[in-house]
PDB file of N, H, CA, C and O in Angstrom:
ATOM      1  N   MET A   1     -16.756  18.330  -1.609  1.00  0.00           N
ATOM      2  CA  MET A   1     -15.902  17.474  -0.822  1.00  0.00           C
ATOM      3  C   MET A   1     -15.120  18.364   0.149  1.00  0.00           C
ATOM      4  O   MET A   1     -14.487  19.340  -0.253  1.00  0.00           O
ATOM      5  N   ASN A   2     -15.178  18.005   1.428  1.00  0.00           N
ATOM      6  H   ASN A   2     -15.692  17.212   1.754  1.00  0.00           H
ATOM      7  CA  ASN A   2     -14.483  18.833   2.406  1.00  0.00           C
ATOM      8  C   ASN A   2     -12.994  18.477   2.453  1.00  0.00           C
ATOM      9  O   ASN A   2     -12.530  17.547   1.795  1.00  0.00           O
ATOM     10  N   LYS A   3     -12.273  19.249   3.252  1.00  0.00           N
ATOM     11  H   LYS A   3     -12.650  20.006   3.787  1.00  0.00           H
ATOM     12  CA  LYS A   3     -10.819  19.127   3.285  1.00  0.00           C
ATOM     13  C   LYS A   3     -10.353  17.760   3.788  1.00  0.00           C
ATOM     14  O   LYS A   3      -9.357  17.228   3.298  1.00  0.00           O
ATOM     15  N   LYS A   4     -11.069  17.185   4.767  1.00  0.00           N
ATOM     16  H   LYS A   4     -11.878  17.617   5.166  1.00  0.00           H
ATOM     17  CA  LYS A   4     -10.677  15.891   5.307  1.00  0.00           C
ATOM     18  C   LYS A   4     -10.762  14.805   4.236  1.00  0.00           C
ATOM     19  O   LYS A   4      -9.867  13.967   4.130  1.00  0.00           O
ATOM     20  N   HIS A   5     -11.831  14.815   3.445  1.00  0.00           N
ATOM     21  H   HIS A   5     -12.558  15.496   3.531  1.00  0.00           H
ATOM     22  CA  HIS A   5     -11.977  13.832   2.382  1.00  0.00           C
ATOM     23  C   HIS A   5     -10.922  14.024   1.303  1.00  0.00           C
ATOM     24  O   HIS A   5     -10.410  13.050   0.751  1.00  0.00           O
ATOM     25  N   GLN A   6     -10.596  15.275   1.000  1.00  0.00           N
ATOM     26  H   GLN A   6     -11.012  16.067   1.448  1.00  0.00           H
ATOM     27  CA  GLN A   6      -9.560  15.542   0.010  1.00  0.00           C
ATOM     28  C   GLN A   6      -8.215  14.994   0.476  1.00  0.00           C
ATOM     29  O   GLN A   6      -7.462  14.423  -0.312  1.00  0.00           O
ATOM     30  N   GLN A   7      -7.919  15.175   1.772  1.00  0.00           N
ATOM     31  H   GLN A   7      -8.531  15.640   2.412  1.00  0.00           H
ATOM     32  CA  GLN A   7      -6.655  14.669   2.306  1.00  0.00           C
ATOM     33  C   GLN A   7      -6.621  13.146   2.290  1.00  0.00           C
ATOM     34  O   GLN A   7      -5.588  12.551   1.982  1.00  0.00           O
ATOM     35  N   ASN A   8      -7.740  12.513   2.618  1.00  0.00           N
ATOM     36  H   ASN A   8      -8.579  12.996   2.868  1.00  0.00           H
ATOM     37  CA  ASN A   8      -7.790  11.048   2.603  1.00  0.00           C
ATOM     38  C   ASN A   8      -7.570  10.502   1.201  1.00  0.00           C
ATOM     39  O   ASN A   8      -6.834   9.532   1.018  1.00  0.00           O
ATOM     40  N   VAL A   9      -8.202  11.115   0.218  1.00  0.00           N
ATOM     41  H   VAL A   9      -8.801  11.903   0.367  1.00  0.00           H
ATOM     42  CA  VAL A   9      -8.041  10.668  -1.172  1.00  0.00           C
ATOM     43  C   VAL A   9      -6.605  10.907  -1.633  1.00  0.00           C
ATOM     44  O   VAL A   9      -6.030  10.067  -2.324  1.00  0.00           O
ATOM     45  N   ALA A  10      -6.028  12.038  -1.258  1.00  0.00           N
ATOM     46  H   ALA A  10      -6.496  12.721  -0.697  1.00  0.00           H
ATOM     47  CA  ALA A  10      -4.643  12.345  -1.645  1.00  0.00           C
ATOM     48  C   ALA A  10      -3.670  11.356  -1.011  1.00  0.00           C
ATOM     49  O   ALA A  10      -2.734  10.910  -1.673  1.00  0.00           O
ATOM     50  N   MET A  11      -3.870  11.010   0.245  1.00  0.00           N
ATOM     51  H   MET A  11      -4.631  11.372   0.784  1.00  0.00           H
ATOM     52  CA  MET A  11      -2.986  10.058   0.908  1.00  0.00           C
ATOM     53  C   MET A  11      -3.105   8.662   0.299  1.00  0.00           C
ATOM     54  O   MET A  11      -2.102   7.967   0.137  1.00  0.00           O
ATOM     55  N   LEU A  12      -4.322   8.255  -0.036  1.00  0.00           N
ATOM     56  H   LEU A  12      -5.137   8.820   0.096  1.00  0.00           H
ATOM     57  CA  LEU A  12      -4.530   6.960  -0.683  1.00  0.00           C
ATOM     58  C   LEU A  12      -3.835   6.930  -2.036  1.00  0.00           C
ATOM     59  O   LEU A  12      -3.210   5.934  -2.398  1.00  0.00           O
ATOM     60  N   PHE A  13      -3.945   8.019  -2.779  1.00  0.00           N
ATOM     61  H   PHE A  13      -4.453   8.829  -2.485  1.00  0.00           H
ATOM     62  CA  PHE A  13      -3.299   8.101  -4.085  1.00  0.00           C
ATOM     63  C   PHE A  13      -1.777   8.057  -3.951  1.00  0.00           C
ATOM     64  O   PHE A  13      -1.110   7.337  -4.694  1.00  0.00           O
ATOM     65  N   LEU A  14      -1.228   8.819  -3.012  1.00  0.00           N
ATOM     66  H   LEU A  14      -1.769   9.404  -2.409  1.00  0.00           H
ATOM     67  CA  LEU A  14       0.225   8.848  -2.838  1.00  0.00           C
ATOM     68  C   LEU A  14       0.767   7.499  -2.356  1.00  0.00           C
ATOM     69  O   LEU A  14       1.834   7.067  -2.790  1.00  0.00           O
ATOM     70  N   ALA A  15       0.037   6.843  -1.469  1.00  0.00           N
ATOM     71  H   ALA A  15      -0.831   7.195  -1.116  1.00  0.00           H
ATOM     72  CA  ALA A  15       0.470   5.522  -1.007  1.00  0.00           C
ATOM     73  C   ALA A  15       0.481   4.534  -2.167  1.00  0.00           C
ATOM     74  O   ALA A  15       1.403   3.726  -2.283  1.00  0.00           O
ATOM     75  N   SER A  16      -0.520   4.589  -3.013  1.00  0.00           N
ATOM     76  H   SER A  16      -1.269   5.245  -2.918  1.00  0.00           H
ATOM     77  CA  SER A  16      -0.573   3.704  -4.172  1.00  0.00           C
ATOM     78  C   SER A  16       0.556   4.010  -5.149  1.00  0.00           C
ATOM     79  O   SER A  16       1.171   3.102  -5.710  1.00  0.00           O
ATOM     80  N   LEU A  17       0.817   5.280  -5.342  1.00  0.00           N
ATOM     81  H   LEU A  17       0.318   6.017  -4.887  1.00  0.00           H
ATOM     82  CA  LEU A  17       1.884   5.682  -6.257  1.00  0.00           C
ATOM     83  C   LEU A  17       3.251   5.244  -5.744  1.00  0.00           C
ATOM     84  O   LEU A  17       4.083   4.770  -6.517  1.00  0.00           O
ATOM     85  N   LEU A  18       3.485   5.400  -4.448  1.00  0.00           N
ATOM     86  H   LEU A  18       2.809   5.785  -3.820  1.00  0.00           H
ATOM     87  CA  LEU A  18       4.765   4.986  -3.871  1.00  0.00           C
ATOM     88  C   LEU A  18       4.927   3.476  -3.896  1.00  0.00           C
ATOM     89  O   LEU A  18       6.035   2.979  -4.096  1.00  0.00           O
ATOM     90  N   THR A  19       3.839   2.735  -3.696  1.00  0.00           N
ATOM     91  H   THR A  19       2.938   3.138  -3.533  1.00  0.00           H
ATOM     92  CA  THR A  19       3.903   1.279  -3.776  1.00  0.00           C
ATOM     93  C   THR A  19       4.232   0.842  -5.201  1.00  0.00           C
ATOM     94  O   THR A  19       5.028  -0.074  -5.404  1.00  0.00           O
ATOM     95  N   LEU A  20       3.626   1.489  -6.173  1.00  0.00           N
ATOM     96  H   LEU A  20       2.979   2.233  -6.008  1.00  0.00           H
ATOM     97  CA  LEU A  20       3.925   1.172  -7.567  1.00  0.00           C
ATOM     98  C   LEU A  20       5.376   1.494  -7.897  1.00  0.00           C
ATOM     99  O   LEU A  20       6.045   0.725  -8.586  1.00  0.00           O
ATOM    100  N   THR A  21       5.860   2.624  -7.408  1.00  0.00           N
ATOM    101  H   THR A  21       5.316   3.249  -6.848  1.00  0.00           H
ATOM    102  CA  THR A  21       7.256   3.007  -7.639  1.00  0.00           C
ATOM    103  C   THR A  21       8.205   1.987  -7.019  1.00  0.00           C
ATOM    104  O   THR A  21       9.197   1.602  -7.638  1.00  0.00           O
ATOM    105  N   ALA A  22       7.906   1.555  -5.808  1.00  0.00           N
ATOM    106  H   ALA A  22       7.100   1.869  -5.305  1.00  0.00           H
ATOM    107  CA  ALA A  22       8.762   0.564  -5.143  1.00  0.00           C
ATOM    108  C   ALA A  22       8.764  -0.749  -5.914  1.00  0.00           C
ATOM    109  O   ALA A  22       9.803  -1.400  -6.030  1.00  0.00           O
ATOM    110  N   SER A  23       7.613  -1.140  -6.440  1.00  0.00           N
ATOM    111  H   SER A  23       6.770  -0.612  -6.346  1.00  0.00           H
ATOM    112  CA  SER A  23       7.565  -2.404  -7.184  1.00  0.00           C
ATOM    113  C   SER A  23       8.343  -2.322  -8.492  1.00  0.00           C
ATOM    114  O   SER A  23       8.873  -3.331  -8.960  1.00  0.00           O
ATOM    115  N   ARG A  24       8.418  -1.153  -9.078  1.00  0.00           N
ATOM    116  H   ARG A  24       7.988  -0.334  -8.698  1.00  0.00           H
ATOM    117  CA  ARG A  24       9.160  -0.992 -10.328  1.00  0.00           C
ATOM    118  C   ARG A  24      10.658  -0.888 -10.072  1.00  0.00           C
ATOM    119  O   ARG A  24      11.449  -1.237 -10.949  1.00  0.00           O
ATOM    120  N   ILE A  25      11.071  -0.419  -8.899  1.00  0.00           N
ATOM    121  H   ILE A  25      10.429  -0.136  -8.187  1.00  0.00           H
ATOM    122  CA  ILE A  25      12.492  -0.255  -8.581  1.00  0.00           C
ATOM    123  C   ILE A  25      13.155  -1.591  -8.276  1.00  0.00           C
ATOM    124  O   ILE A  25      14.338  -1.779  -8.558  1.00  0.00           O
ATOM    125  N   ILE A  26      12.386  -2.530  -7.692  1.00  0.00           N
ATOM    126  H   ILE A  26      11.424  -2.377  -7.463  1.00  0.00           H
ATOM    127  CA  ILE A  26      12.945  -3.819  -7.297  1.00  0.00           C
ATOM    128  C   ILE A  26      13.431  -4.575  -8.539  1.00  0.00           C
ATOM    129  O   ILE A  26      12.698  -4.729  -9.516  1.00  0.00           O
ATOM    130  N   HIS A  27      14.674  -5.039  -8.479  1.00  0.00           N
ATOM    131  H   HIS A  27      15.269  -4.914  -7.685  1.00  0.00           H
ATOM    132  CA  HIS A  27      15.226  -5.872  -9.548  1.00  0.00           C
ATOM    133  C   HIS A  27      15.176  -7.318  -9.093  1.00  0.00           C
ATOM    134  O   HIS A  27      15.747  -7.665  -8.059  1.00  0.00           O
ATOM    135  N   SER A  28      14.505  -8.157  -9.850  1.00  0.00           N
ATOM    136  H   SER A  28      14.041  -7.875 -10.690  1.00  0.00           H
ATOM    137  CA  SER A  28      14.332  -9.539  -9.423  1.00  0.00           C
ATOM    138  C   SER A  28      15.565 -10.400  -9.713  1.00  0.00           C
ATOM    139  O   SER A  28      15.867 -11.315  -8.946  1.00  0.00           O
ATOM    140  N   ASN A  29      16.263 -10.129 -10.782  1.00  0.00           N
ATOM    141  H   ASN A  29      16.018  -9.386 -11.405  1.00  0.00           H
ATOM    142  CA  ASN A  29      17.437 -10.908 -11.188  1.00  0.00           C
ATOM    143  C   ASN A  29      17.150 -12.411 -11.216  1.00  0.00           C
ATOM    144  O   ASN A  29      18.017 -13.220 -10.884  1.00  0.00           O
ATOM    145  N   GLY A  30      15.937 -12.775 -11.611  1.00  0.00           N
ATOM    146  H   GLY A  30      15.233 -12.117 -11.880  1.00  0.00           H
ATOM    147  CA  GLY A  30      15.579 -14.178 -11.738  1.00  0.00           C
ATOM    148  C   GLY A  30      15.113 -14.840 -10.455  1.00  0.00           C
ATOM    149  O   GLY A  30      14.789 -16.028 -10.461  1.00  0.00           O
ATOM    150  N   SER A  31      15.072 -14.102  -9.355  1.00  0.00           N
ATOM    151  H   SER A  31      15.335 -13.137  -9.350  1.00  0.00           H
ATOM    152  CA  SER A  31      14.660 -14.668  -8.076  1.00  0.00           C
ATOM    153  C   SER A  31      13.135 -14.801  -8.028  1.00  0.00           C
ATOM    154  O   SER A  31      12.410 -13.846  -8.308  1.00  0.00           O
ATOM    155  N   THR A  32      12.669 -15.978  -7.676  1.00  0.00           N
ATOM    156  H   THR A  32      13.259 -16.754  -7.448  1.00  0.00           H
ATOM    157  CA  THR A  32      11.233 -16.220  -7.596  1.00  0.00           C
ATOM    158  C   THR A  32      10.603 -15.397  -6.480  1.00  0.00           C
ATOM    159  O   THR A  32       9.506 -14.862  -6.643  1.00  0.00           O
ATOM    160  N   LEU A  33      11.289 -15.292  -5.351  1.00  0.00           N
ATOM    161  H   LEU A  33      12.180 -15.726  -5.218  1.00  0.00           H
ATOM    162  CA  LEU A  33      10.768 -14.525  -4.221  1.00  0.00           C
ATOM    163  C   LEU A  33      10.638 -13.042  -4.572  1.00  0.00           C
ATOM    164  O   LEU A  33       9.645 -12.406  -4.216  1.00  0.00           O
ATOM    165  N   MET A  34      11.625 -12.496  -5.259  1.00  0.00           N
ATOM    166  H   MET A  34      12.431 -13.013  -5.548  1.00  0.00           H
ATOM    167  CA  MET A  34      11.567 -11.077  -5.629  1.00  0.00           C
ATOM    168  C   MET A  34      10.492 -10.844  -6.691  1.00  0.00           C
ATOM    169  O   MET A  34       9.837  -9.802  -6.681  1.00  0.00           O
ATOM    170  N   ASP A  35      10.302 -11.791  -7.599  1.00  0.00           N
ATOM    171  H   ASP A  35      10.835 -12.637  -7.607  1.00  0.00           H
ATOM    172  CA  ASP A  35       9.211 -11.692  -8.571  1.00  0.00           C
ATOM    173  C   ASP A  35       7.856 -11.690  -7.858  1.00  0.00           C
ATOM    174  O   ASP A  35       6.956 -10.930  -8.216  1.00  0.00           O
ATOM    175  N   PHE A  36       7.727 -12.543  -6.854  1.00  0.00           N
ATOM    176  H   PHE A  36       8.458 -13.160  -6.563  1.00  0.00           H
ATOM    177  CA  PHE A  36       6.498 -12.613  -6.074  1.00  0.00           C
ATOM    178  C   PHE A  36       6.247 -11.293  -5.338  1.00  0.00           C
ATOM    179  O   PHE A  36       5.132 -10.771  -5.356  1.00  0.00           O
ATOM    180  N   ALA A  37       7.285 -10.758  -4.692  1.00  0.00           N
ATOM    181  H   ALA A  37       8.191 -11.182  -4.678  1.00  0.00           H
ATOM    182  CA  ALA A  37       7.155  -9.488  -3.963  1.00  0.00           C
ATOM    183  C   ALA A  37       6.794  -8.355  -4.923  1.00  0.00           C
ATOM    184  O   ALA A  37       5.976  -7.497  -4.593  1.00  0.00           O
ATOM    185  N   GLN A  38       7.396  -8.352  -6.093  1.00  0.00           N
ATOM    186  H   GLN A  38       8.061  -9.049  -6.361  1.00  0.00           H
ATOM    187  CA  GLN A  38       7.103  -7.329  -7.094  1.00  0.00           C
ATOM    188  C   GLN A  38       5.653  -7.440  -7.552  1.00  0.00           C
ATOM    189  O   GLN A  38       4.989  -6.420  -7.737  1.00  0.00           O
ATOM    190  N   GLY A  39       5.156  -8.647  -7.737  1.00  0.00           N
ATOM    191  H   GLY A  39       5.696  -9.475  -7.587  1.00  0.00           H
ATOM    192  CA  GLY A  39       3.771  -8.851  -8.140  1.00  0.00           C
ATOM    193  C   GLY A  39       2.790  -8.422  -7.061  1.00  0.00           C
ATOM    194  O   GLY A  39       1.761  -7.815  -7.358  1.00  0.00           O
ATOM    195  N   ILE A  40       3.104  -8.733  -5.813  1.00  0.00           N
ATOM    196  H   ILE A  40       3.940  -9.226  -5.572  1.00  0.00           H
ATOM    197  CA  ILE A  40       2.239  -8.320  -4.699  1.00  0.00           C
ATOM    198  C   ILE A  40       2.178  -6.801  -4.609  1.00  0.00           C
ATOM    199  O   ILE A  40       1.096  -6.235  -4.453  1.00  0.00           O
ATOM    200  N   LEU A  41       3.320  -6.137  -4.706  1.00  0.00           N
ATOM    201  H   LEU A  41       4.199  -6.596  -4.833  1.00  0.00           H
ATOM    202  CA  LEU A  41       3.344  -4.671  -4.632  1.00  0.00           C
ATOM    203  C   LEU A  41       2.590  -4.039  -5.805  1.00  0.00           C
ATOM    204  O   LEU A  41       1.879  -3.050  -5.627  1.00  0.00           O
ATOM    205  N   THR A  42       2.746  -4.604  -6.988  1.00  0.00           N
ATOM    206  H   THR A  42       3.324  -5.408  -7.133  1.00  0.00           H
ATOM    207  CA  THR A  42       2.025  -4.083  -8.147  1.00  0.00           C
ATOM    208  C   THR A  42       0.521  -4.264  -7.974  1.00  0.00           C
ATOM    209  O   THR A  42      -0.252  -3.355  -8.276  1.00  0.00           O
ATOM    210  N   GLY A  43       0.108  -5.422  -7.493  1.00  0.00           N
ATOM    211  H   GLY A  43       0.737  -6.160  -7.247  1.00  0.00           H
ATOM    212  CA  GLY A  43      -1.317  -5.655  -7.241  1.00  0.00           C
ATOM    213  C   GLY A  43      -1.885  -4.718  -6.194  1.00  0.00           C
ATOM    214  O   GLY A  43      -2.996  -4.210  -6.345  1.00  0.00           O
ATOM    215  N   MET A  44      -1.123  -4.487  -5.130  1.00  0.00           N
ATOM    216  H   MET A  44      -0.220  -4.899  -5.008  1.00  0.00           H
ATOM    217  CA  MET A  44      -1.579  -3.557  -4.089  1.00  0.00           C
ATOM    218  C   MET A  44      -1.746  -2.143  -4.642  1.00  0.00           C
ATOM    219  O   MET A  44      -2.688  -1.437  -4.282  1.00  0.00           O
ATOM    220  N   SER A  45      -0.835  -1.738  -5.509  1.00  0.00           N
ATOM    221  H   SER A  45      -0.069  -2.312  -5.801  1.00  0.00           H
ATOM    222  CA  SER A  45      -0.931  -0.383  -6.061  1.00  0.00           C
ATOM    223  C   SER A  45      -2.116  -0.255  -7.008  1.00  0.00           C
ATOM    224  O   SER A  45      -2.762   0.793  -7.046  1.00  0.00           O
ATOM    225  N   ILE A  46      -2.412  -1.301  -7.771  1.00  0.00           N
ATOM    226  H   ILE A  46      -1.887  -2.151  -7.740  1.00  0.00           H
ATOM    227  CA  ILE A  46      -3.574  -1.259  -8.665  1.00  0.00           C
ATOM    228  C   ILE A  46      -4.861  -1.172  -7.864  1.00  0.00           C
ATOM    229  O   ILE A  46      -5.751  -0.388  -8.194  1.00  0.00           O
ATOM    230  N   VAL A  47      -4.962  -1.974  -6.812  1.00  0.00           N
ATOM    231  H   VAL A  47      -4.239  -2.611  -6.544  1.00  0.00           H
ATOM    232  CA  VAL A  47      -6.148  -1.922  -5.948  1.00  0.00           C
ATOM    233  C   VAL A  47      -6.267  -0.550  -5.298  1.00  0.00           C
ATOM    234  O   VAL A  47      -7.369  -0.013  -5.192  1.00  0.00           O
ATOM    235  N   GLY A  48      -5.157   0.019  -4.865  1.00  0.00           N
ATOM    236  H   GLY A  48      -4.262  -0.418  -4.952  1.00  0.00           H
ATOM    237  CA  GLY A  48      -5.178   1.357  -4.261  1.00  0.00           C
ATOM    238  C   GLY A  48      -5.641   2.426  -5.232  1.00  0.00           C
ATOM    239  O   GLY A  48      -6.382   3.332  -4.852  1.00  0.00           O
ATOM    240  N   MET A  49      -5.210   2.329  -6.489  1.00  0.00           N
ATOM    241  H   MET A  49      -4.609   1.593  -6.798  1.00  0.00           H
ATOM    242  CA  MET A  49      -5.638   3.305  -7.491  1.00  0.00           C
ATOM    243  C   MET A  49      -7.138   3.186  -7.773  1.00  0.00           C
ATOM    244  O   MET A  49      -7.829   4.194  -7.925  1.00  0.00           O
ATOM    245  N   VAL A  50      -7.635   1.947  -7.841  1.00  0.00           N
ATOM    246  H   VAL A  50      -7.074   1.129  -7.718  1.00  0.00           H
ATOM    247  CA  VAL A  50      -9.071   1.743  -8.059  1.00  0.00           C
ATOM    248  C   VAL A  50      -9.862   2.291  -6.874  1.00  0.00           C
ATOM    249  O   VAL A  50     -10.890   2.941  -7.062  1.00  0.00           O
ATOM    250  N   LEU A  51      -9.385   2.032  -5.652  1.00  0.00           N
ATOM    251  H   LEU A  51      -8.549   1.504  -5.499  1.00  0.00           H
ATOM    252  CA  LEU A  51     -10.057   2.575  -4.469  1.00  0.00           C
ATOM    253  C   LEU A  51     -10.023   4.099  -4.450  1.00  0.00           C
ATOM    254  O   LEU A  51     -10.977   4.739  -4.007  1.00  0.00           O
ATOM    255  N   THR A  52      -8.930   4.677  -4.927  1.00  0.00           N
ATOM    256  H   THR A  52      -8.155   4.157  -5.287  1.00  0.00           H
ATOM    257  CA  THR A  52      -8.842   6.143  -5.005  1.00  0.00           C
ATOM    258  C   THR A  52      -9.924   6.691  -5.925  1.00  0.00           C
ATOM    259  O   THR A  52     -10.601   7.662  -5.585  1.00  0.00           O
ATOM    260  N   ILE A  53     -10.086   6.077  -7.081  1.00  0.00           N
ATOM    261  H   ILE A  53      -9.536   5.289  -7.358  1.00  0.00           H
ATOM    262  CA  ILE A  53     -11.095   6.535  -8.041  1.00  0.00           C
ATOM    263  C   ILE A  53     -12.497   6.374  -7.466  1.00  0.00           C
ATOM    264  O   ILE A  53     -13.325   7.278  -7.582  1.00  0.00           O
ATOM    265  N   VAL A  54     -12.766   5.227  -6.847  1.00  0.00           N
ATOM    266  H   VAL A  54     -12.093   4.492  -6.754  1.00  0.00           H
ATOM    267  CA  VAL A  54     -14.090   4.980  -6.269  1.00  0.00           C
ATOM    268  C   VAL A  54     -14.374   5.946  -5.132  1.00  0.00           C
ATOM    269  O   VAL A  54     -15.467   6.507  -5.057  1.00  0.00           O
ATOM    270  N   THR A  55     -13.407   6.150  -4.246  1.00  0.00           N
ATOM    271  H   THR A  55     -12.519   5.694  -4.306  1.00  0.00           H
ATOM    272  CA  THR A  55     -13.589   7.061  -3.114  1.00  0.00           C
ATOM    273  C   THR A  55     -13.787   8.491  -3.586  1.00  0.00           C
ATOM    274  O   THR A  55     -14.646   9.203  -3.068  1.00  0.00           O
ATOM    275  N   PHE A  56     -13.002   8.915  -4.562  1.00  0.00           N
ATOM    276  H   PHE A  56     -12.303   8.336  -4.984  1.00  0.00           H
ATOM    277  CA  PHE A  56     -13.150  10.265  -5.087  1.00  0.00           C
ATOM    278  C   PHE A  56     -14.525  10.455  -5.707  1.00  0.00           C
ATOM    279  O   PHE A  56     -15.177  11.473  -5.473  1.00  0.00           O
ATOM    280  N   GLY A  57     -14.967   9.490  -6.491  1.00  0.00           N
ATOM    281  H   GLY A  57     -14.438   8.664  -6.682  1.00  0.00           H
ATOM    282  CA  GLY A  57     -16.289   9.588  -7.123  1.00  0.00           C
ATOM    283  C   GLY A  57     -17.398   9.589  -6.112  1.00  0.00           C
ATOM    284  O   GLY A  57     -18.351  10.357  -6.242  1.00  0.00           O
ATOM    285  N   ARG A  58     -17.301   8.740  -5.096  1.00  0.00           N
ATOM    286  H   ARG A  58     -16.527   8.116  -4.990  1.00  0.00           H
ATOM    287  CA  ARG A  58     -18.336   8.662  -4.070  1.00  0.00           C
ATOM    288  C   ARG A  58     -18.425   9.957  -3.272  1.00  0.00           C
ATOM    289  O   ARG A  58     -19.520  10.454  -3.012  1.00  0.00           O
ATOM    290  N   ASN A  59     -17.272  10.505  -2.882  1.00  0.00           N
ATOM    291  H   ASN A  59     -16.382  10.101  -3.094  1.00  0.00           H
ATOM    292  CA  ASN A  59     -17.270  11.758  -2.116  1.00  0.00           C
ATOM    293  C   ASN A  59     -17.706  12.936  -2.974  1.00  0.00           C
ATOM    294  O   ASN A  59     -18.381  13.847  -2.493  1.00  0.00           O
ATOM    295  N   ASN A  60     -17.321  12.916  -4.242  1.00  0.00           N
ATOM    296  H   ASN A  60     -16.774  12.176  -4.633  1.00  0.00           H
ATOM    297  CA  ASN A  60     -17.718  13.999  -5.142  1.00  0.00           C
ATOM    298  C   ASN A  60     -19.238  13.972  -5.384  1.00  0.00           C
ATOM    299  O   ASN A  60     -19.880  15.020  -5.464  1.00  0.00           O
ATOM    300  N   LYS A  61     -19.791  12.779  -5.498  1.00  0.00           N
ATOM    301  H   LYS A  61     -19.270  11.928  -5.433  1.00  0.00           H
ATOM    302  CA  LYS A  61     -21.235  12.650  -5.723  1.00  0.00           C
ATOM    303  C   LYS A  61     -22.020  13.120  -4.514  1.00  0.00           C
ATOM    304  O   LYS A  61     -23.061  13.759  -4.666  1.00  0.00           O
ATOM    305  N   ARG A  62     -21.535  12.812  -3.300  1.00  0.00           N
ATOM    306  H   ARG A  62     -20.690  12.293  -3.176  1.00  0.00           H
ATOM    307  CA  ARG A  62     -22.219  13.232  -2.074  1.00  0.00           C
ATOM    308  C   ARG A  62     -22.201  14.744  -1.874  1.00  0.00           C
ATOM    309  O   ARG A  62     -23.132  15.312  -1.303  1.00  0.00           O
ATOM    310  N   SER A  63     -21.130  15.396  -2.349  1.00  0.00           N
ATOM    311  H   SER A  63     -20.373  14.935  -2.813  1.00  0.00           H
ATOM    312  CA  SER A  63     -21.011  16.831  -2.122  1.00  0.00           C
ATOM    313  C   SER A  63     -21.892  17.662  -3.052  1.00  0.00           C
ATOM    314  O   SER A  63     -22.079  18.856  -2.821  1.00  0.00           O
ATOM    315  N   GLN A  64     -22.439  17.039  -4.105  1.00  0.00           N
ATOM    316  H   GLN A  64     -22.288  16.068  -4.292  1.00  0.00           H
ATOM    317  CA  GLN A  64     -23.265  17.806  -5.045  1.00  0.00           C
ATOM    318  C   GLN A  64     -24.678  17.896  -4.596  1.00  0.00           C
ATOM    319  O   GLN A  64     -25.504  18.508  -5.274  1.00  0.00           O
TER     320      GLN A  64
END
């Protein structure tokens, strides 16, 4: 895997991690809108983590 692919995978991972962190920091205090926003952010971070794993595996397989 070349340096560009490594940077892309690292950025995808960090974006997913920061989204997950933001979703955990939000306090809903019973608000339906904040619960919804927290759920959307959590879902986005899960999808980002799955894409990170798939992208890393695909790039790693191509480099061999």
